[in-house]
C-alpha positions in Angstrom: 62.9 99.0 29.3 62.5 101.6 31.5 62.0 100.7 35.4 60.1 103.0 37.8 59.6 102.6 41.6 57.3 104.0 43.7 55.6 103.8 47.1 52.5 101.6 47.5 49.3 102.9 49.3 50.7 100.6 52.6 54.0 101.4 52.2 55.7 98.9 50.4 58.1 99.4 47.4 56.2 99.1 43.9 58.6 98.5 41.2 56.5 98.8 37.6 58.7 97.5 34.3 57.4 98.5 30.9 58.7 97.4 27.8 57.3 97.5 23.6 56.7 94.2 22.0 54.6 94.2 18.6 53.2 98.1 19.6 51.8 96.6 22.1 52.9 97.8 25.8 53.2 95.4 28.8 53.4 96.5 32.5 54.1 94.1 35.4 53.8 95.2 38.8 56.0 93.5 41.1 56.0 93.9 45.1 58.8 93.4 46.9 58.0 93.0 50.9 60.9 90.8 50.9 63.5 93.8 49.8 62.6 96.5 51.9 61.0 96.8 55.3 57.5 97.9 55.1 56.8 101.2 56.7 54.8 103.9 55.4 57.5 106.4 54.1 54.7 108.9 53.5 53.2 109.4 56.9 56.8 109.4 58.4 57.7 112.1 55.6 54.7 114.0 57.2 56.1 113.8 59.9 59.5 114.4 60.5 59.4 117.7 61.4 56.3 117.3 63.6 56.1 115.9 67.1 54.3 112.9 67.4 51.0 112.7 70.0 50.3 109.3 71.8 47.6 109.0 69.6 49.4 109.3 66.3 52.1 106.3 68.0 49.3 103.9 68.7 47.8 104.3 65.7 50.8 104.2 63.6 52.4 101.1 66.0 49.3 99.7 65.1 49.4 99.9 61.1 53.4 98.6 61.1 53.1 95.9 63.8 54.2 92.4 62.3 51.4 90.8 64.6 48.4 93.1 64.6 48.5 92.5 60.6 48.8 88.4 61.2 45.4 88.6 63.4 44.0 90.9 60.8 45.5 88.0 57.7 44.0 85.5 60.2 40.4 87.4 59.9 39.9 87.1 56.5 41.1 83.0 56.7 38.0 82.9 58.7 36.2 84.8 56.6 36.9 82.7 53.6 36.4 79.6 55.4 32.4 81.2 56.5 32.3 81.8 52.9 32.9 78.1 52.5 30.6 76.3 55.0 27.7 78.8 54.1 28.4 77.7 50.2 27.8 73.6 51.3 23.8 74.5 51.3 24.1 75.2 47.2 23.8 72.3 45.3 27.2 70.9 43.2 27.6 70.5 39.2 29.9 68.9 37.2 30.1 68.8 33.1 31.8 66.1 31.2 33.1 65.1 27.8 35.1 61.7 26.5 35.8 61.1 22.8 36.9 57.3 22.4 38.4 55.8 19.7 38.0 51.7 18.7 40.2 49.5 16.2 38.9 46.4 15.7 39.9 43.3 13.0 37.6 42.2 10.6 36.7 38.8 10.5 38.5 36.5 7.6 40.0 40.0 6.9 44.2 41.5 7.8 42.0 44.9 7.3 41.0 46.9 10.7 38.0 49.0 10.8 37.5 51.8 13.2 35.6 53.4 15.8 35.2 56.8 17.4 32.6 57.8 19.9 31.2 60.8 21.9 29.3 61.3 25.3 28.3 64.5 26.7 27.1 64.4 30.4 25.5 67.4 32.7 25.5 66.3 36.8 24.1 68.1 39.3 23.3 67.2 43.5 22.5 68.7 46.4 22.3 67.3 50.3 18.8 67.5 51.7 19.8 66.7 55.0 23.2 65.4 56.6 22.0 65.2 60.3 22.4 68.9 60.7 25.5 69.5 60.1 26.1 72.1 57.3 23.9 74.3 60.0 26.2 73.9 62.5 28.9 74.3 60.9 28.3 77.5 59.3 27.3 78.6 62.5 30.6 77.6 64.0 32.0 79.3 60.9 30.8 82.6 61.7 31.4 82.1 65.2 34.7 81.4 64.6 35.1 84.5 62.3 34.0 86.4 65.1 36.4 85.2 67.7 39.2 85.8 65.0 38.1 89.2 65.1 38.2 89.7 68.8 41.6 87.7 68.7 43.0 91.1 66.1 41.4 93.4 68.6 42.9 91.9 72.0 46.4 91.7 69.6 46.0 95.9 69.2 45.2 96.4 72.7 48.5 94.7 73.7 50.4 96.9 71.2 48.8 100.5 72.3 49.0 99.3 75.9 53.2 98.7 75.2 53.4 101.9 73.1 51.9 104.1 76.0 54.5 102.7 78.4 57.0 103.6 75.7 55.8 106.8 75.7 55.6 107.6 79.3 58.9 106.4 79.5 60.4 108.9 76.9 58.3 111.2 79.1 59.9 111.0 82.3 63.2 110.2 80.9 62.3 113.9 79.5 62.2 115.1 82.5 65.1 113.7 84.2 67.3 115.6 81.6 65.7 118.4 82.5 65.6 118.4 85.8 69.9 117.5 85.8 70.1 120.1 83.3 68.5 122.9 86.1 70.4 120.8 88.6 73.8 122.0 86.9 73.0 125.1 86.1 72.5 125.6 89.6 75.4 124.4 90.9 77.3 125.8 88.1 76.1 129.5 89.7 76.9 128.4 93.0 80.8 127.2 91.9 80.8 131.1 90.2 79.9 131.9 94.1 82.5 130.0 95.5 85.4 131.0 93.7 84.6 134.8 94.3 84.2 134.5 97.7 87.8 131.7 97.9 89.6 135.0 95.7 88.2 136.6 98.5 89.2 134.2 100.9 86.1 134.1 103.1 85.6 130.3 102.1 87.8 127.6 102.8 89.2 125.6 99.0 88.0 122.6 101.1 84.7 124.3 100.8 85.6 125.1 97.0 86.0 121.8 95.9 83.5 120.6 97.6 80.9 122.3 95.3 83.7 121.9 92.3 82.9 117.9 92.9 79.3 118.5 92.9 78.9 119.8 90.0 80.9 116.5 88.3 78.4 114.7 89.8 75.8 116.4 88.4 77.1 116.5 85.5 77.1 112.8 85.4 74.0 112.4 86.4 73.4 114.4 83.3 75.1 112.1 81.3 73.2 109.1 82.3 70.0 110.8 81.9 70.5 111.9 78.8 71.7 108.1 77.8 68.6 107.0 79.0 66.6 109.1 76.8 68.2 108.2 74.2 66.4 104.5 74.6 63.6 105.3 75.6 63.0 107.0 71.8 64.5 104.3 70.6 62.4 101.5 72.0 59.2 104.1 71.3 61.1 103.6 67.8 60.9 100.4 67.4 58.0 99.2 69.0 56.5 101.5 66.1 58.6 100.2 63.7 59.9 103.1 62.4 63.8 103.3 61.7 65.8 105.1 64.6 66.8 108.6 63.6 67.4 112.0 65.3 64.4 113.7 63.9 61.8 111.3 65.8 60.3 113.3 68.5 57.0 113.5 70.5 54.8 116.1 72.1 55.4 116.8 76.2 52.2 117.7 77.5 51.3 118.7 81.0 52.0 115.7 82.9 50.5 117.8 86.4 47.6 117.9 85.2 46.7 114.5 84.0 47.8 113.2 87.7 44.3 112.1 89.5 44.2 111.8 93.4 40.2 111.3 93.7 38.4 107.7 94.7 39.6 104.6 93.2 36.6 102.2 92.2 36.5 98.9 93.0 38.8 96.0 91.3 34.9 94.2 91.7 33.4 97.1 89.9 35.8 97.2 87.6 35.9 93.5 86.4 32.4 93.4 85.8 33.0 96.2 83.4 35.9 94.2 81.7 33.9 91.0 81.5 31.2 93.0 79.2 34.1 95.0 77.0 37.4 93.1 77.0 38.0 91.1 73.6 40.2 88.6 75.1 37.0 87.6 77.2 34.3 88.0 74.1 37.0 85.9 72.6 36.9 82.7 75.2 33.1 82.9 75.3 33.3 81.8 71.5 35.4 79.7 71.3 33.4 77.5 73.7 30.7 78.1 71.5 32.6 77.1 68.8 33.6 73.4 70.8 30.3 72.9 71.5 29.0 73.1 67.8 31.8 71.1 67.2 30.1 68.2 69.2 26.8 69.0 67.7 28.5 68.0 64.0 30.3 65.4 64.7 26.8 63.9 66.3 25.8 64.3 62.6 27.1 61.7 61.5 25.3 59.3 63.5 22.5 60.5 61.5 21.5 59.3 58.1 21.8 61.6 54.8 19.8 62.2 51.9 20.9 63.5 48.9 19.6 65.1 45.8 21.0 64.1 42.5 20.0 65.4 38.5 21.6 64.1 35.5 21.5 63.9 31.7 23.9 62.5 28.8 23.8 62.4 25.2 26.4 61.1 22.7 27.2 59.9 19.3 28.9 56.9 17.8 30.7 56.4 14.0 29.2 53.2 14.1 25.5 54.5 13.3 26.1 54.9 9.9 22.2 56.3 9.0 21.9 58.7 12.0 24.1 62.3 11.5 25.7 64.1 14.3 23.1 66.3 15.2 20.2 63.6 15.3 22.3 61.1 17.3 23.1 64.1 19.7 18.8 64.5 19.8 17.9 61.1 20.1 20.8 59.8 23.0 19.8 62.3 25.0 18.8 60.3 28.3 17.7 62.9 31.6 18.2 61.7 35.4 16.4 62.2 38.0 17.4 59.8 42.0 17.2 60.2 45.6 20.2 58.6 47.7 19.9 57.8 51.5 22.9 56.4 53.2 22.5 54.8 57.0 25.4 54.4 59.0 25.3 51.6 60.6 29.3 51.0 61.2 31.9 52.9 61.2 34.6 51.4 63.0 34.2 53.7 65.9 35.3 56.7 63.9 32.1 58.7 65.0 32.2 58.1 68.5 35.8 58.5 68.9 35.0 62.4 67.0 32.3 63.4 69.6 34.5 62.4 72.5 37.2 64.6 71.2 34.9 67.2 70.6 33.5 66.9 74.0 37.1 67.4 75.9 37.8 70.2 73.4 34.4 71.5 74.8 35.6 71.0 78.2 39.2 72.6 77.4 37.6 75.2 76.3 35.5 76.0 79.1 38.6 75.8 81.2 40.7 78.5 78.7 37.7 80.5 79.7 38.4 80.1 83.1 41.5 81.1 83.2 41.4 84.1 80.5 38.5 85.1 83.6 40.9 84.2 86.7 44.1 85.8 84.8 41.7 89.6 84.1 40.8 89.4 87.6 44.1 89.7 88.9 45.3 91.5 86.2 42.6 94.6 87.3 43.4 93.3 90.9 47.0 94.3 90.8 46.3 97.6 88.8 43.8 98.5 91.4 46.4 97.8 94.1 49.2 99.6 91.9 47.1 102.6 91.5 46.4 102.4 95.4 50.3 102.6 96.4 51.6 104.9 93.4 48.8 107.6 94.5 50.4 107.5 98.0 54.1 107.5 97.5 53.3 110.3 94.8 51.1 112.4 98.2 54.5 111.6 100.2 56.9 112.2 97.7 55.4 115.5 96.9 55.3 116.2 100.9 58.8 115.5 100.7 60.2 117.4 98.0 58.2 120.5 99.4 59.6 120.3 102.6 63.4 119.5 100.5 63.0 122.7 98.6 62.1 125.1 101.2 65.1 123.3 103.2 66.7 124.0 100.3 66.5 127.7 100.2 66.9 128.2 103.1 70.4 126.4 103.1 71.3 128.6 99.9 70.4 131.7 101.4 72.6 130.9 104.4 75.4 129.4 102.3 75.7 132.6 100.4 75.6 134.8 103.5 78.4 132.5 104.4 76.9 131.2 107.1 77.1 127.4 106.5 80.0 126.0 104.7 79.9 123.9 101.2 79.3 120.7 103.0 75.7 121.7 105.1 74.8 123.1 101.8 75.4 120.2 99.6 73.9 118.2 101.9 70.8 120.1 101.2 70.6 120.3 98.0 71.2 116.3 97.4 68.1 115.9 99.7 66.7 117.9 97.5 67.6 116.0 94.6 66.4 112.9 95.7 63.1 114.1 96.4 63.1 115.3 92.9 63.8 112.1 91.8 61.3 110.1 94.0 58.7 112.7 93.2 59.3 112.2 89.6 59.4 108.6 89.6 55.7 108.1 91.7 54.3 110.8 89.4 54.5 108.8 86.3 54.2 105.5 88.2 50.9 106.8 89.1 50.3 108.4 85.4 51.0 105.0 84.4 49.2 102.9 86.9 45.8 105.1 86.7 46.0 104.6 82.6 46.5 100.6 82.6 43.2 100.9 85.1 41.3 103.2 82.2 42.2 100.2 79.9 40.7 97.5 82.1 37.7 99.9 82.0 37.9 100.5 78.3 38.9 104.2 78.1 40.5 105.9 76.3 45.1 105.9 76.1 45.2 109.3 75.1 46.7 111.8 77.2 
C-alpha cells in the first residue's frame, strides 16, 4: 500500500493512502493536525533567505496564531446560528410509513388468522405568529455574528500590536549590538595606541591597564547585547509560531527617519476617533443590542402563537380482500388542514423569570460597554502621555549625546597627544556610552509610543 506525504494549502500535513481492491482504487485523506505543528512550510521556505518586514511578520502571525484562528471559528459558528434562525421562517415537513402485523385466534378453532396493514402519512406545518420571536431571533443572530466578526478583528489587532512590539525589540537589540561593537573596536584602537606608548614609556602601566580593563568591560557589554538580541529574535519567532532557527532575520529600516516630533493630537480627539473605528467598541454596542433583543424574545412568549398544519394520509389493510393494494391506497387518501392557536395562561413564572433575567443581561451589557469605553479612554490618555514623555526624553537624550560626543572627541585627541591620562579619557568614553544608551532607549520608546497612538487612530503599523 503506497503512502504519500504532501503539504496542505493551510500548512497542515496530509497523508494519502491508496490501495487496490477489486480493480477499484480508493484514496483516503487524513489531516493529522495532532501530529505536527500547524505551520505554513511553503512560506517559511520562501522567506528562508529573505529578511522579514514588519508587514510580513504581522500577516504570517495572523495566519498562524491560535487565538485568531479560534475567533474565526467562532464567527463561522455565528454564521451557522444565523442561518438556523432564518430557517425558522420556513415550513417544516415530515413523512412517515408504518407496517403492522396482527394475529388472532379464530372463533371455535385452534387456527390463527393473520392481518397486515400499511399506513403512509405526510405532514407539514408553519408558524404564522409567535410573538415576533422568530423575527427577533433572526435579528439577534445577525447582530451576534457581526459582534463575533468585531471580536475576531480585536484579536487580530492585539496580535499585530504584540508582533510590532517584538519587532521593535529586535531592532533595538540589534542597534545595541552595533553600538557595542563600535565601542569595542574604538577601544581596541586605543589599547593598541596605549601599548605603543607604554613601550616608549610615555604612559604609566596603570594607564595601559585602565584601557585594557575598559576593553574587557565593553566585550562583556557586547556579549550581553548579543544575548538580548537572541532572546528578542526568539520572542518574535514564537509570536509568529515559527520554530526557532538561526536563519530567521528581519529588515532593519532607518529608524531615525520614522521619528516624528511634531505636535501631538489631543487625547479627546483621538478618543472620539477611536470610538468610531475600534472593533471592541462596535462589538460592545452590538452585544448590548443583542441583550435588548433577548428581552423582546422572552416577552414574545407572553403572546398567543398561531400555526398552520396540513397533512395527508393513506393506507392498506389485508382484511379488505376485495380491493387491491393500489386501489386501497387511492381510496383511503385523507387530506387534513388545520389552524392551531396556543394561548399562554399560566407557565409557573417561567416567562417572567426569563424576561427579568434578560433585563439584567441588558444592564450587564451596558456596563460592559461602559467599561470597555473607559478602558479605551485610559489607554489613549496613557498613550498620549507616553508619546509626550518619550519625545521629551528623546530630545534631551539627543542633546546629551551630542554634548557627550563632542567631549569625547576632545578627550580622545588629548589622550592621543598625551595631554590627559587614561582615567580622564575613559571617564569621557563612559559618559558617551551612557549617553548613547539613553538616546537609543529614548528613540525606540518614542517610536513604539507613536505607533501605539497610531494604532488607536486606525493608522497602519507598518514601518
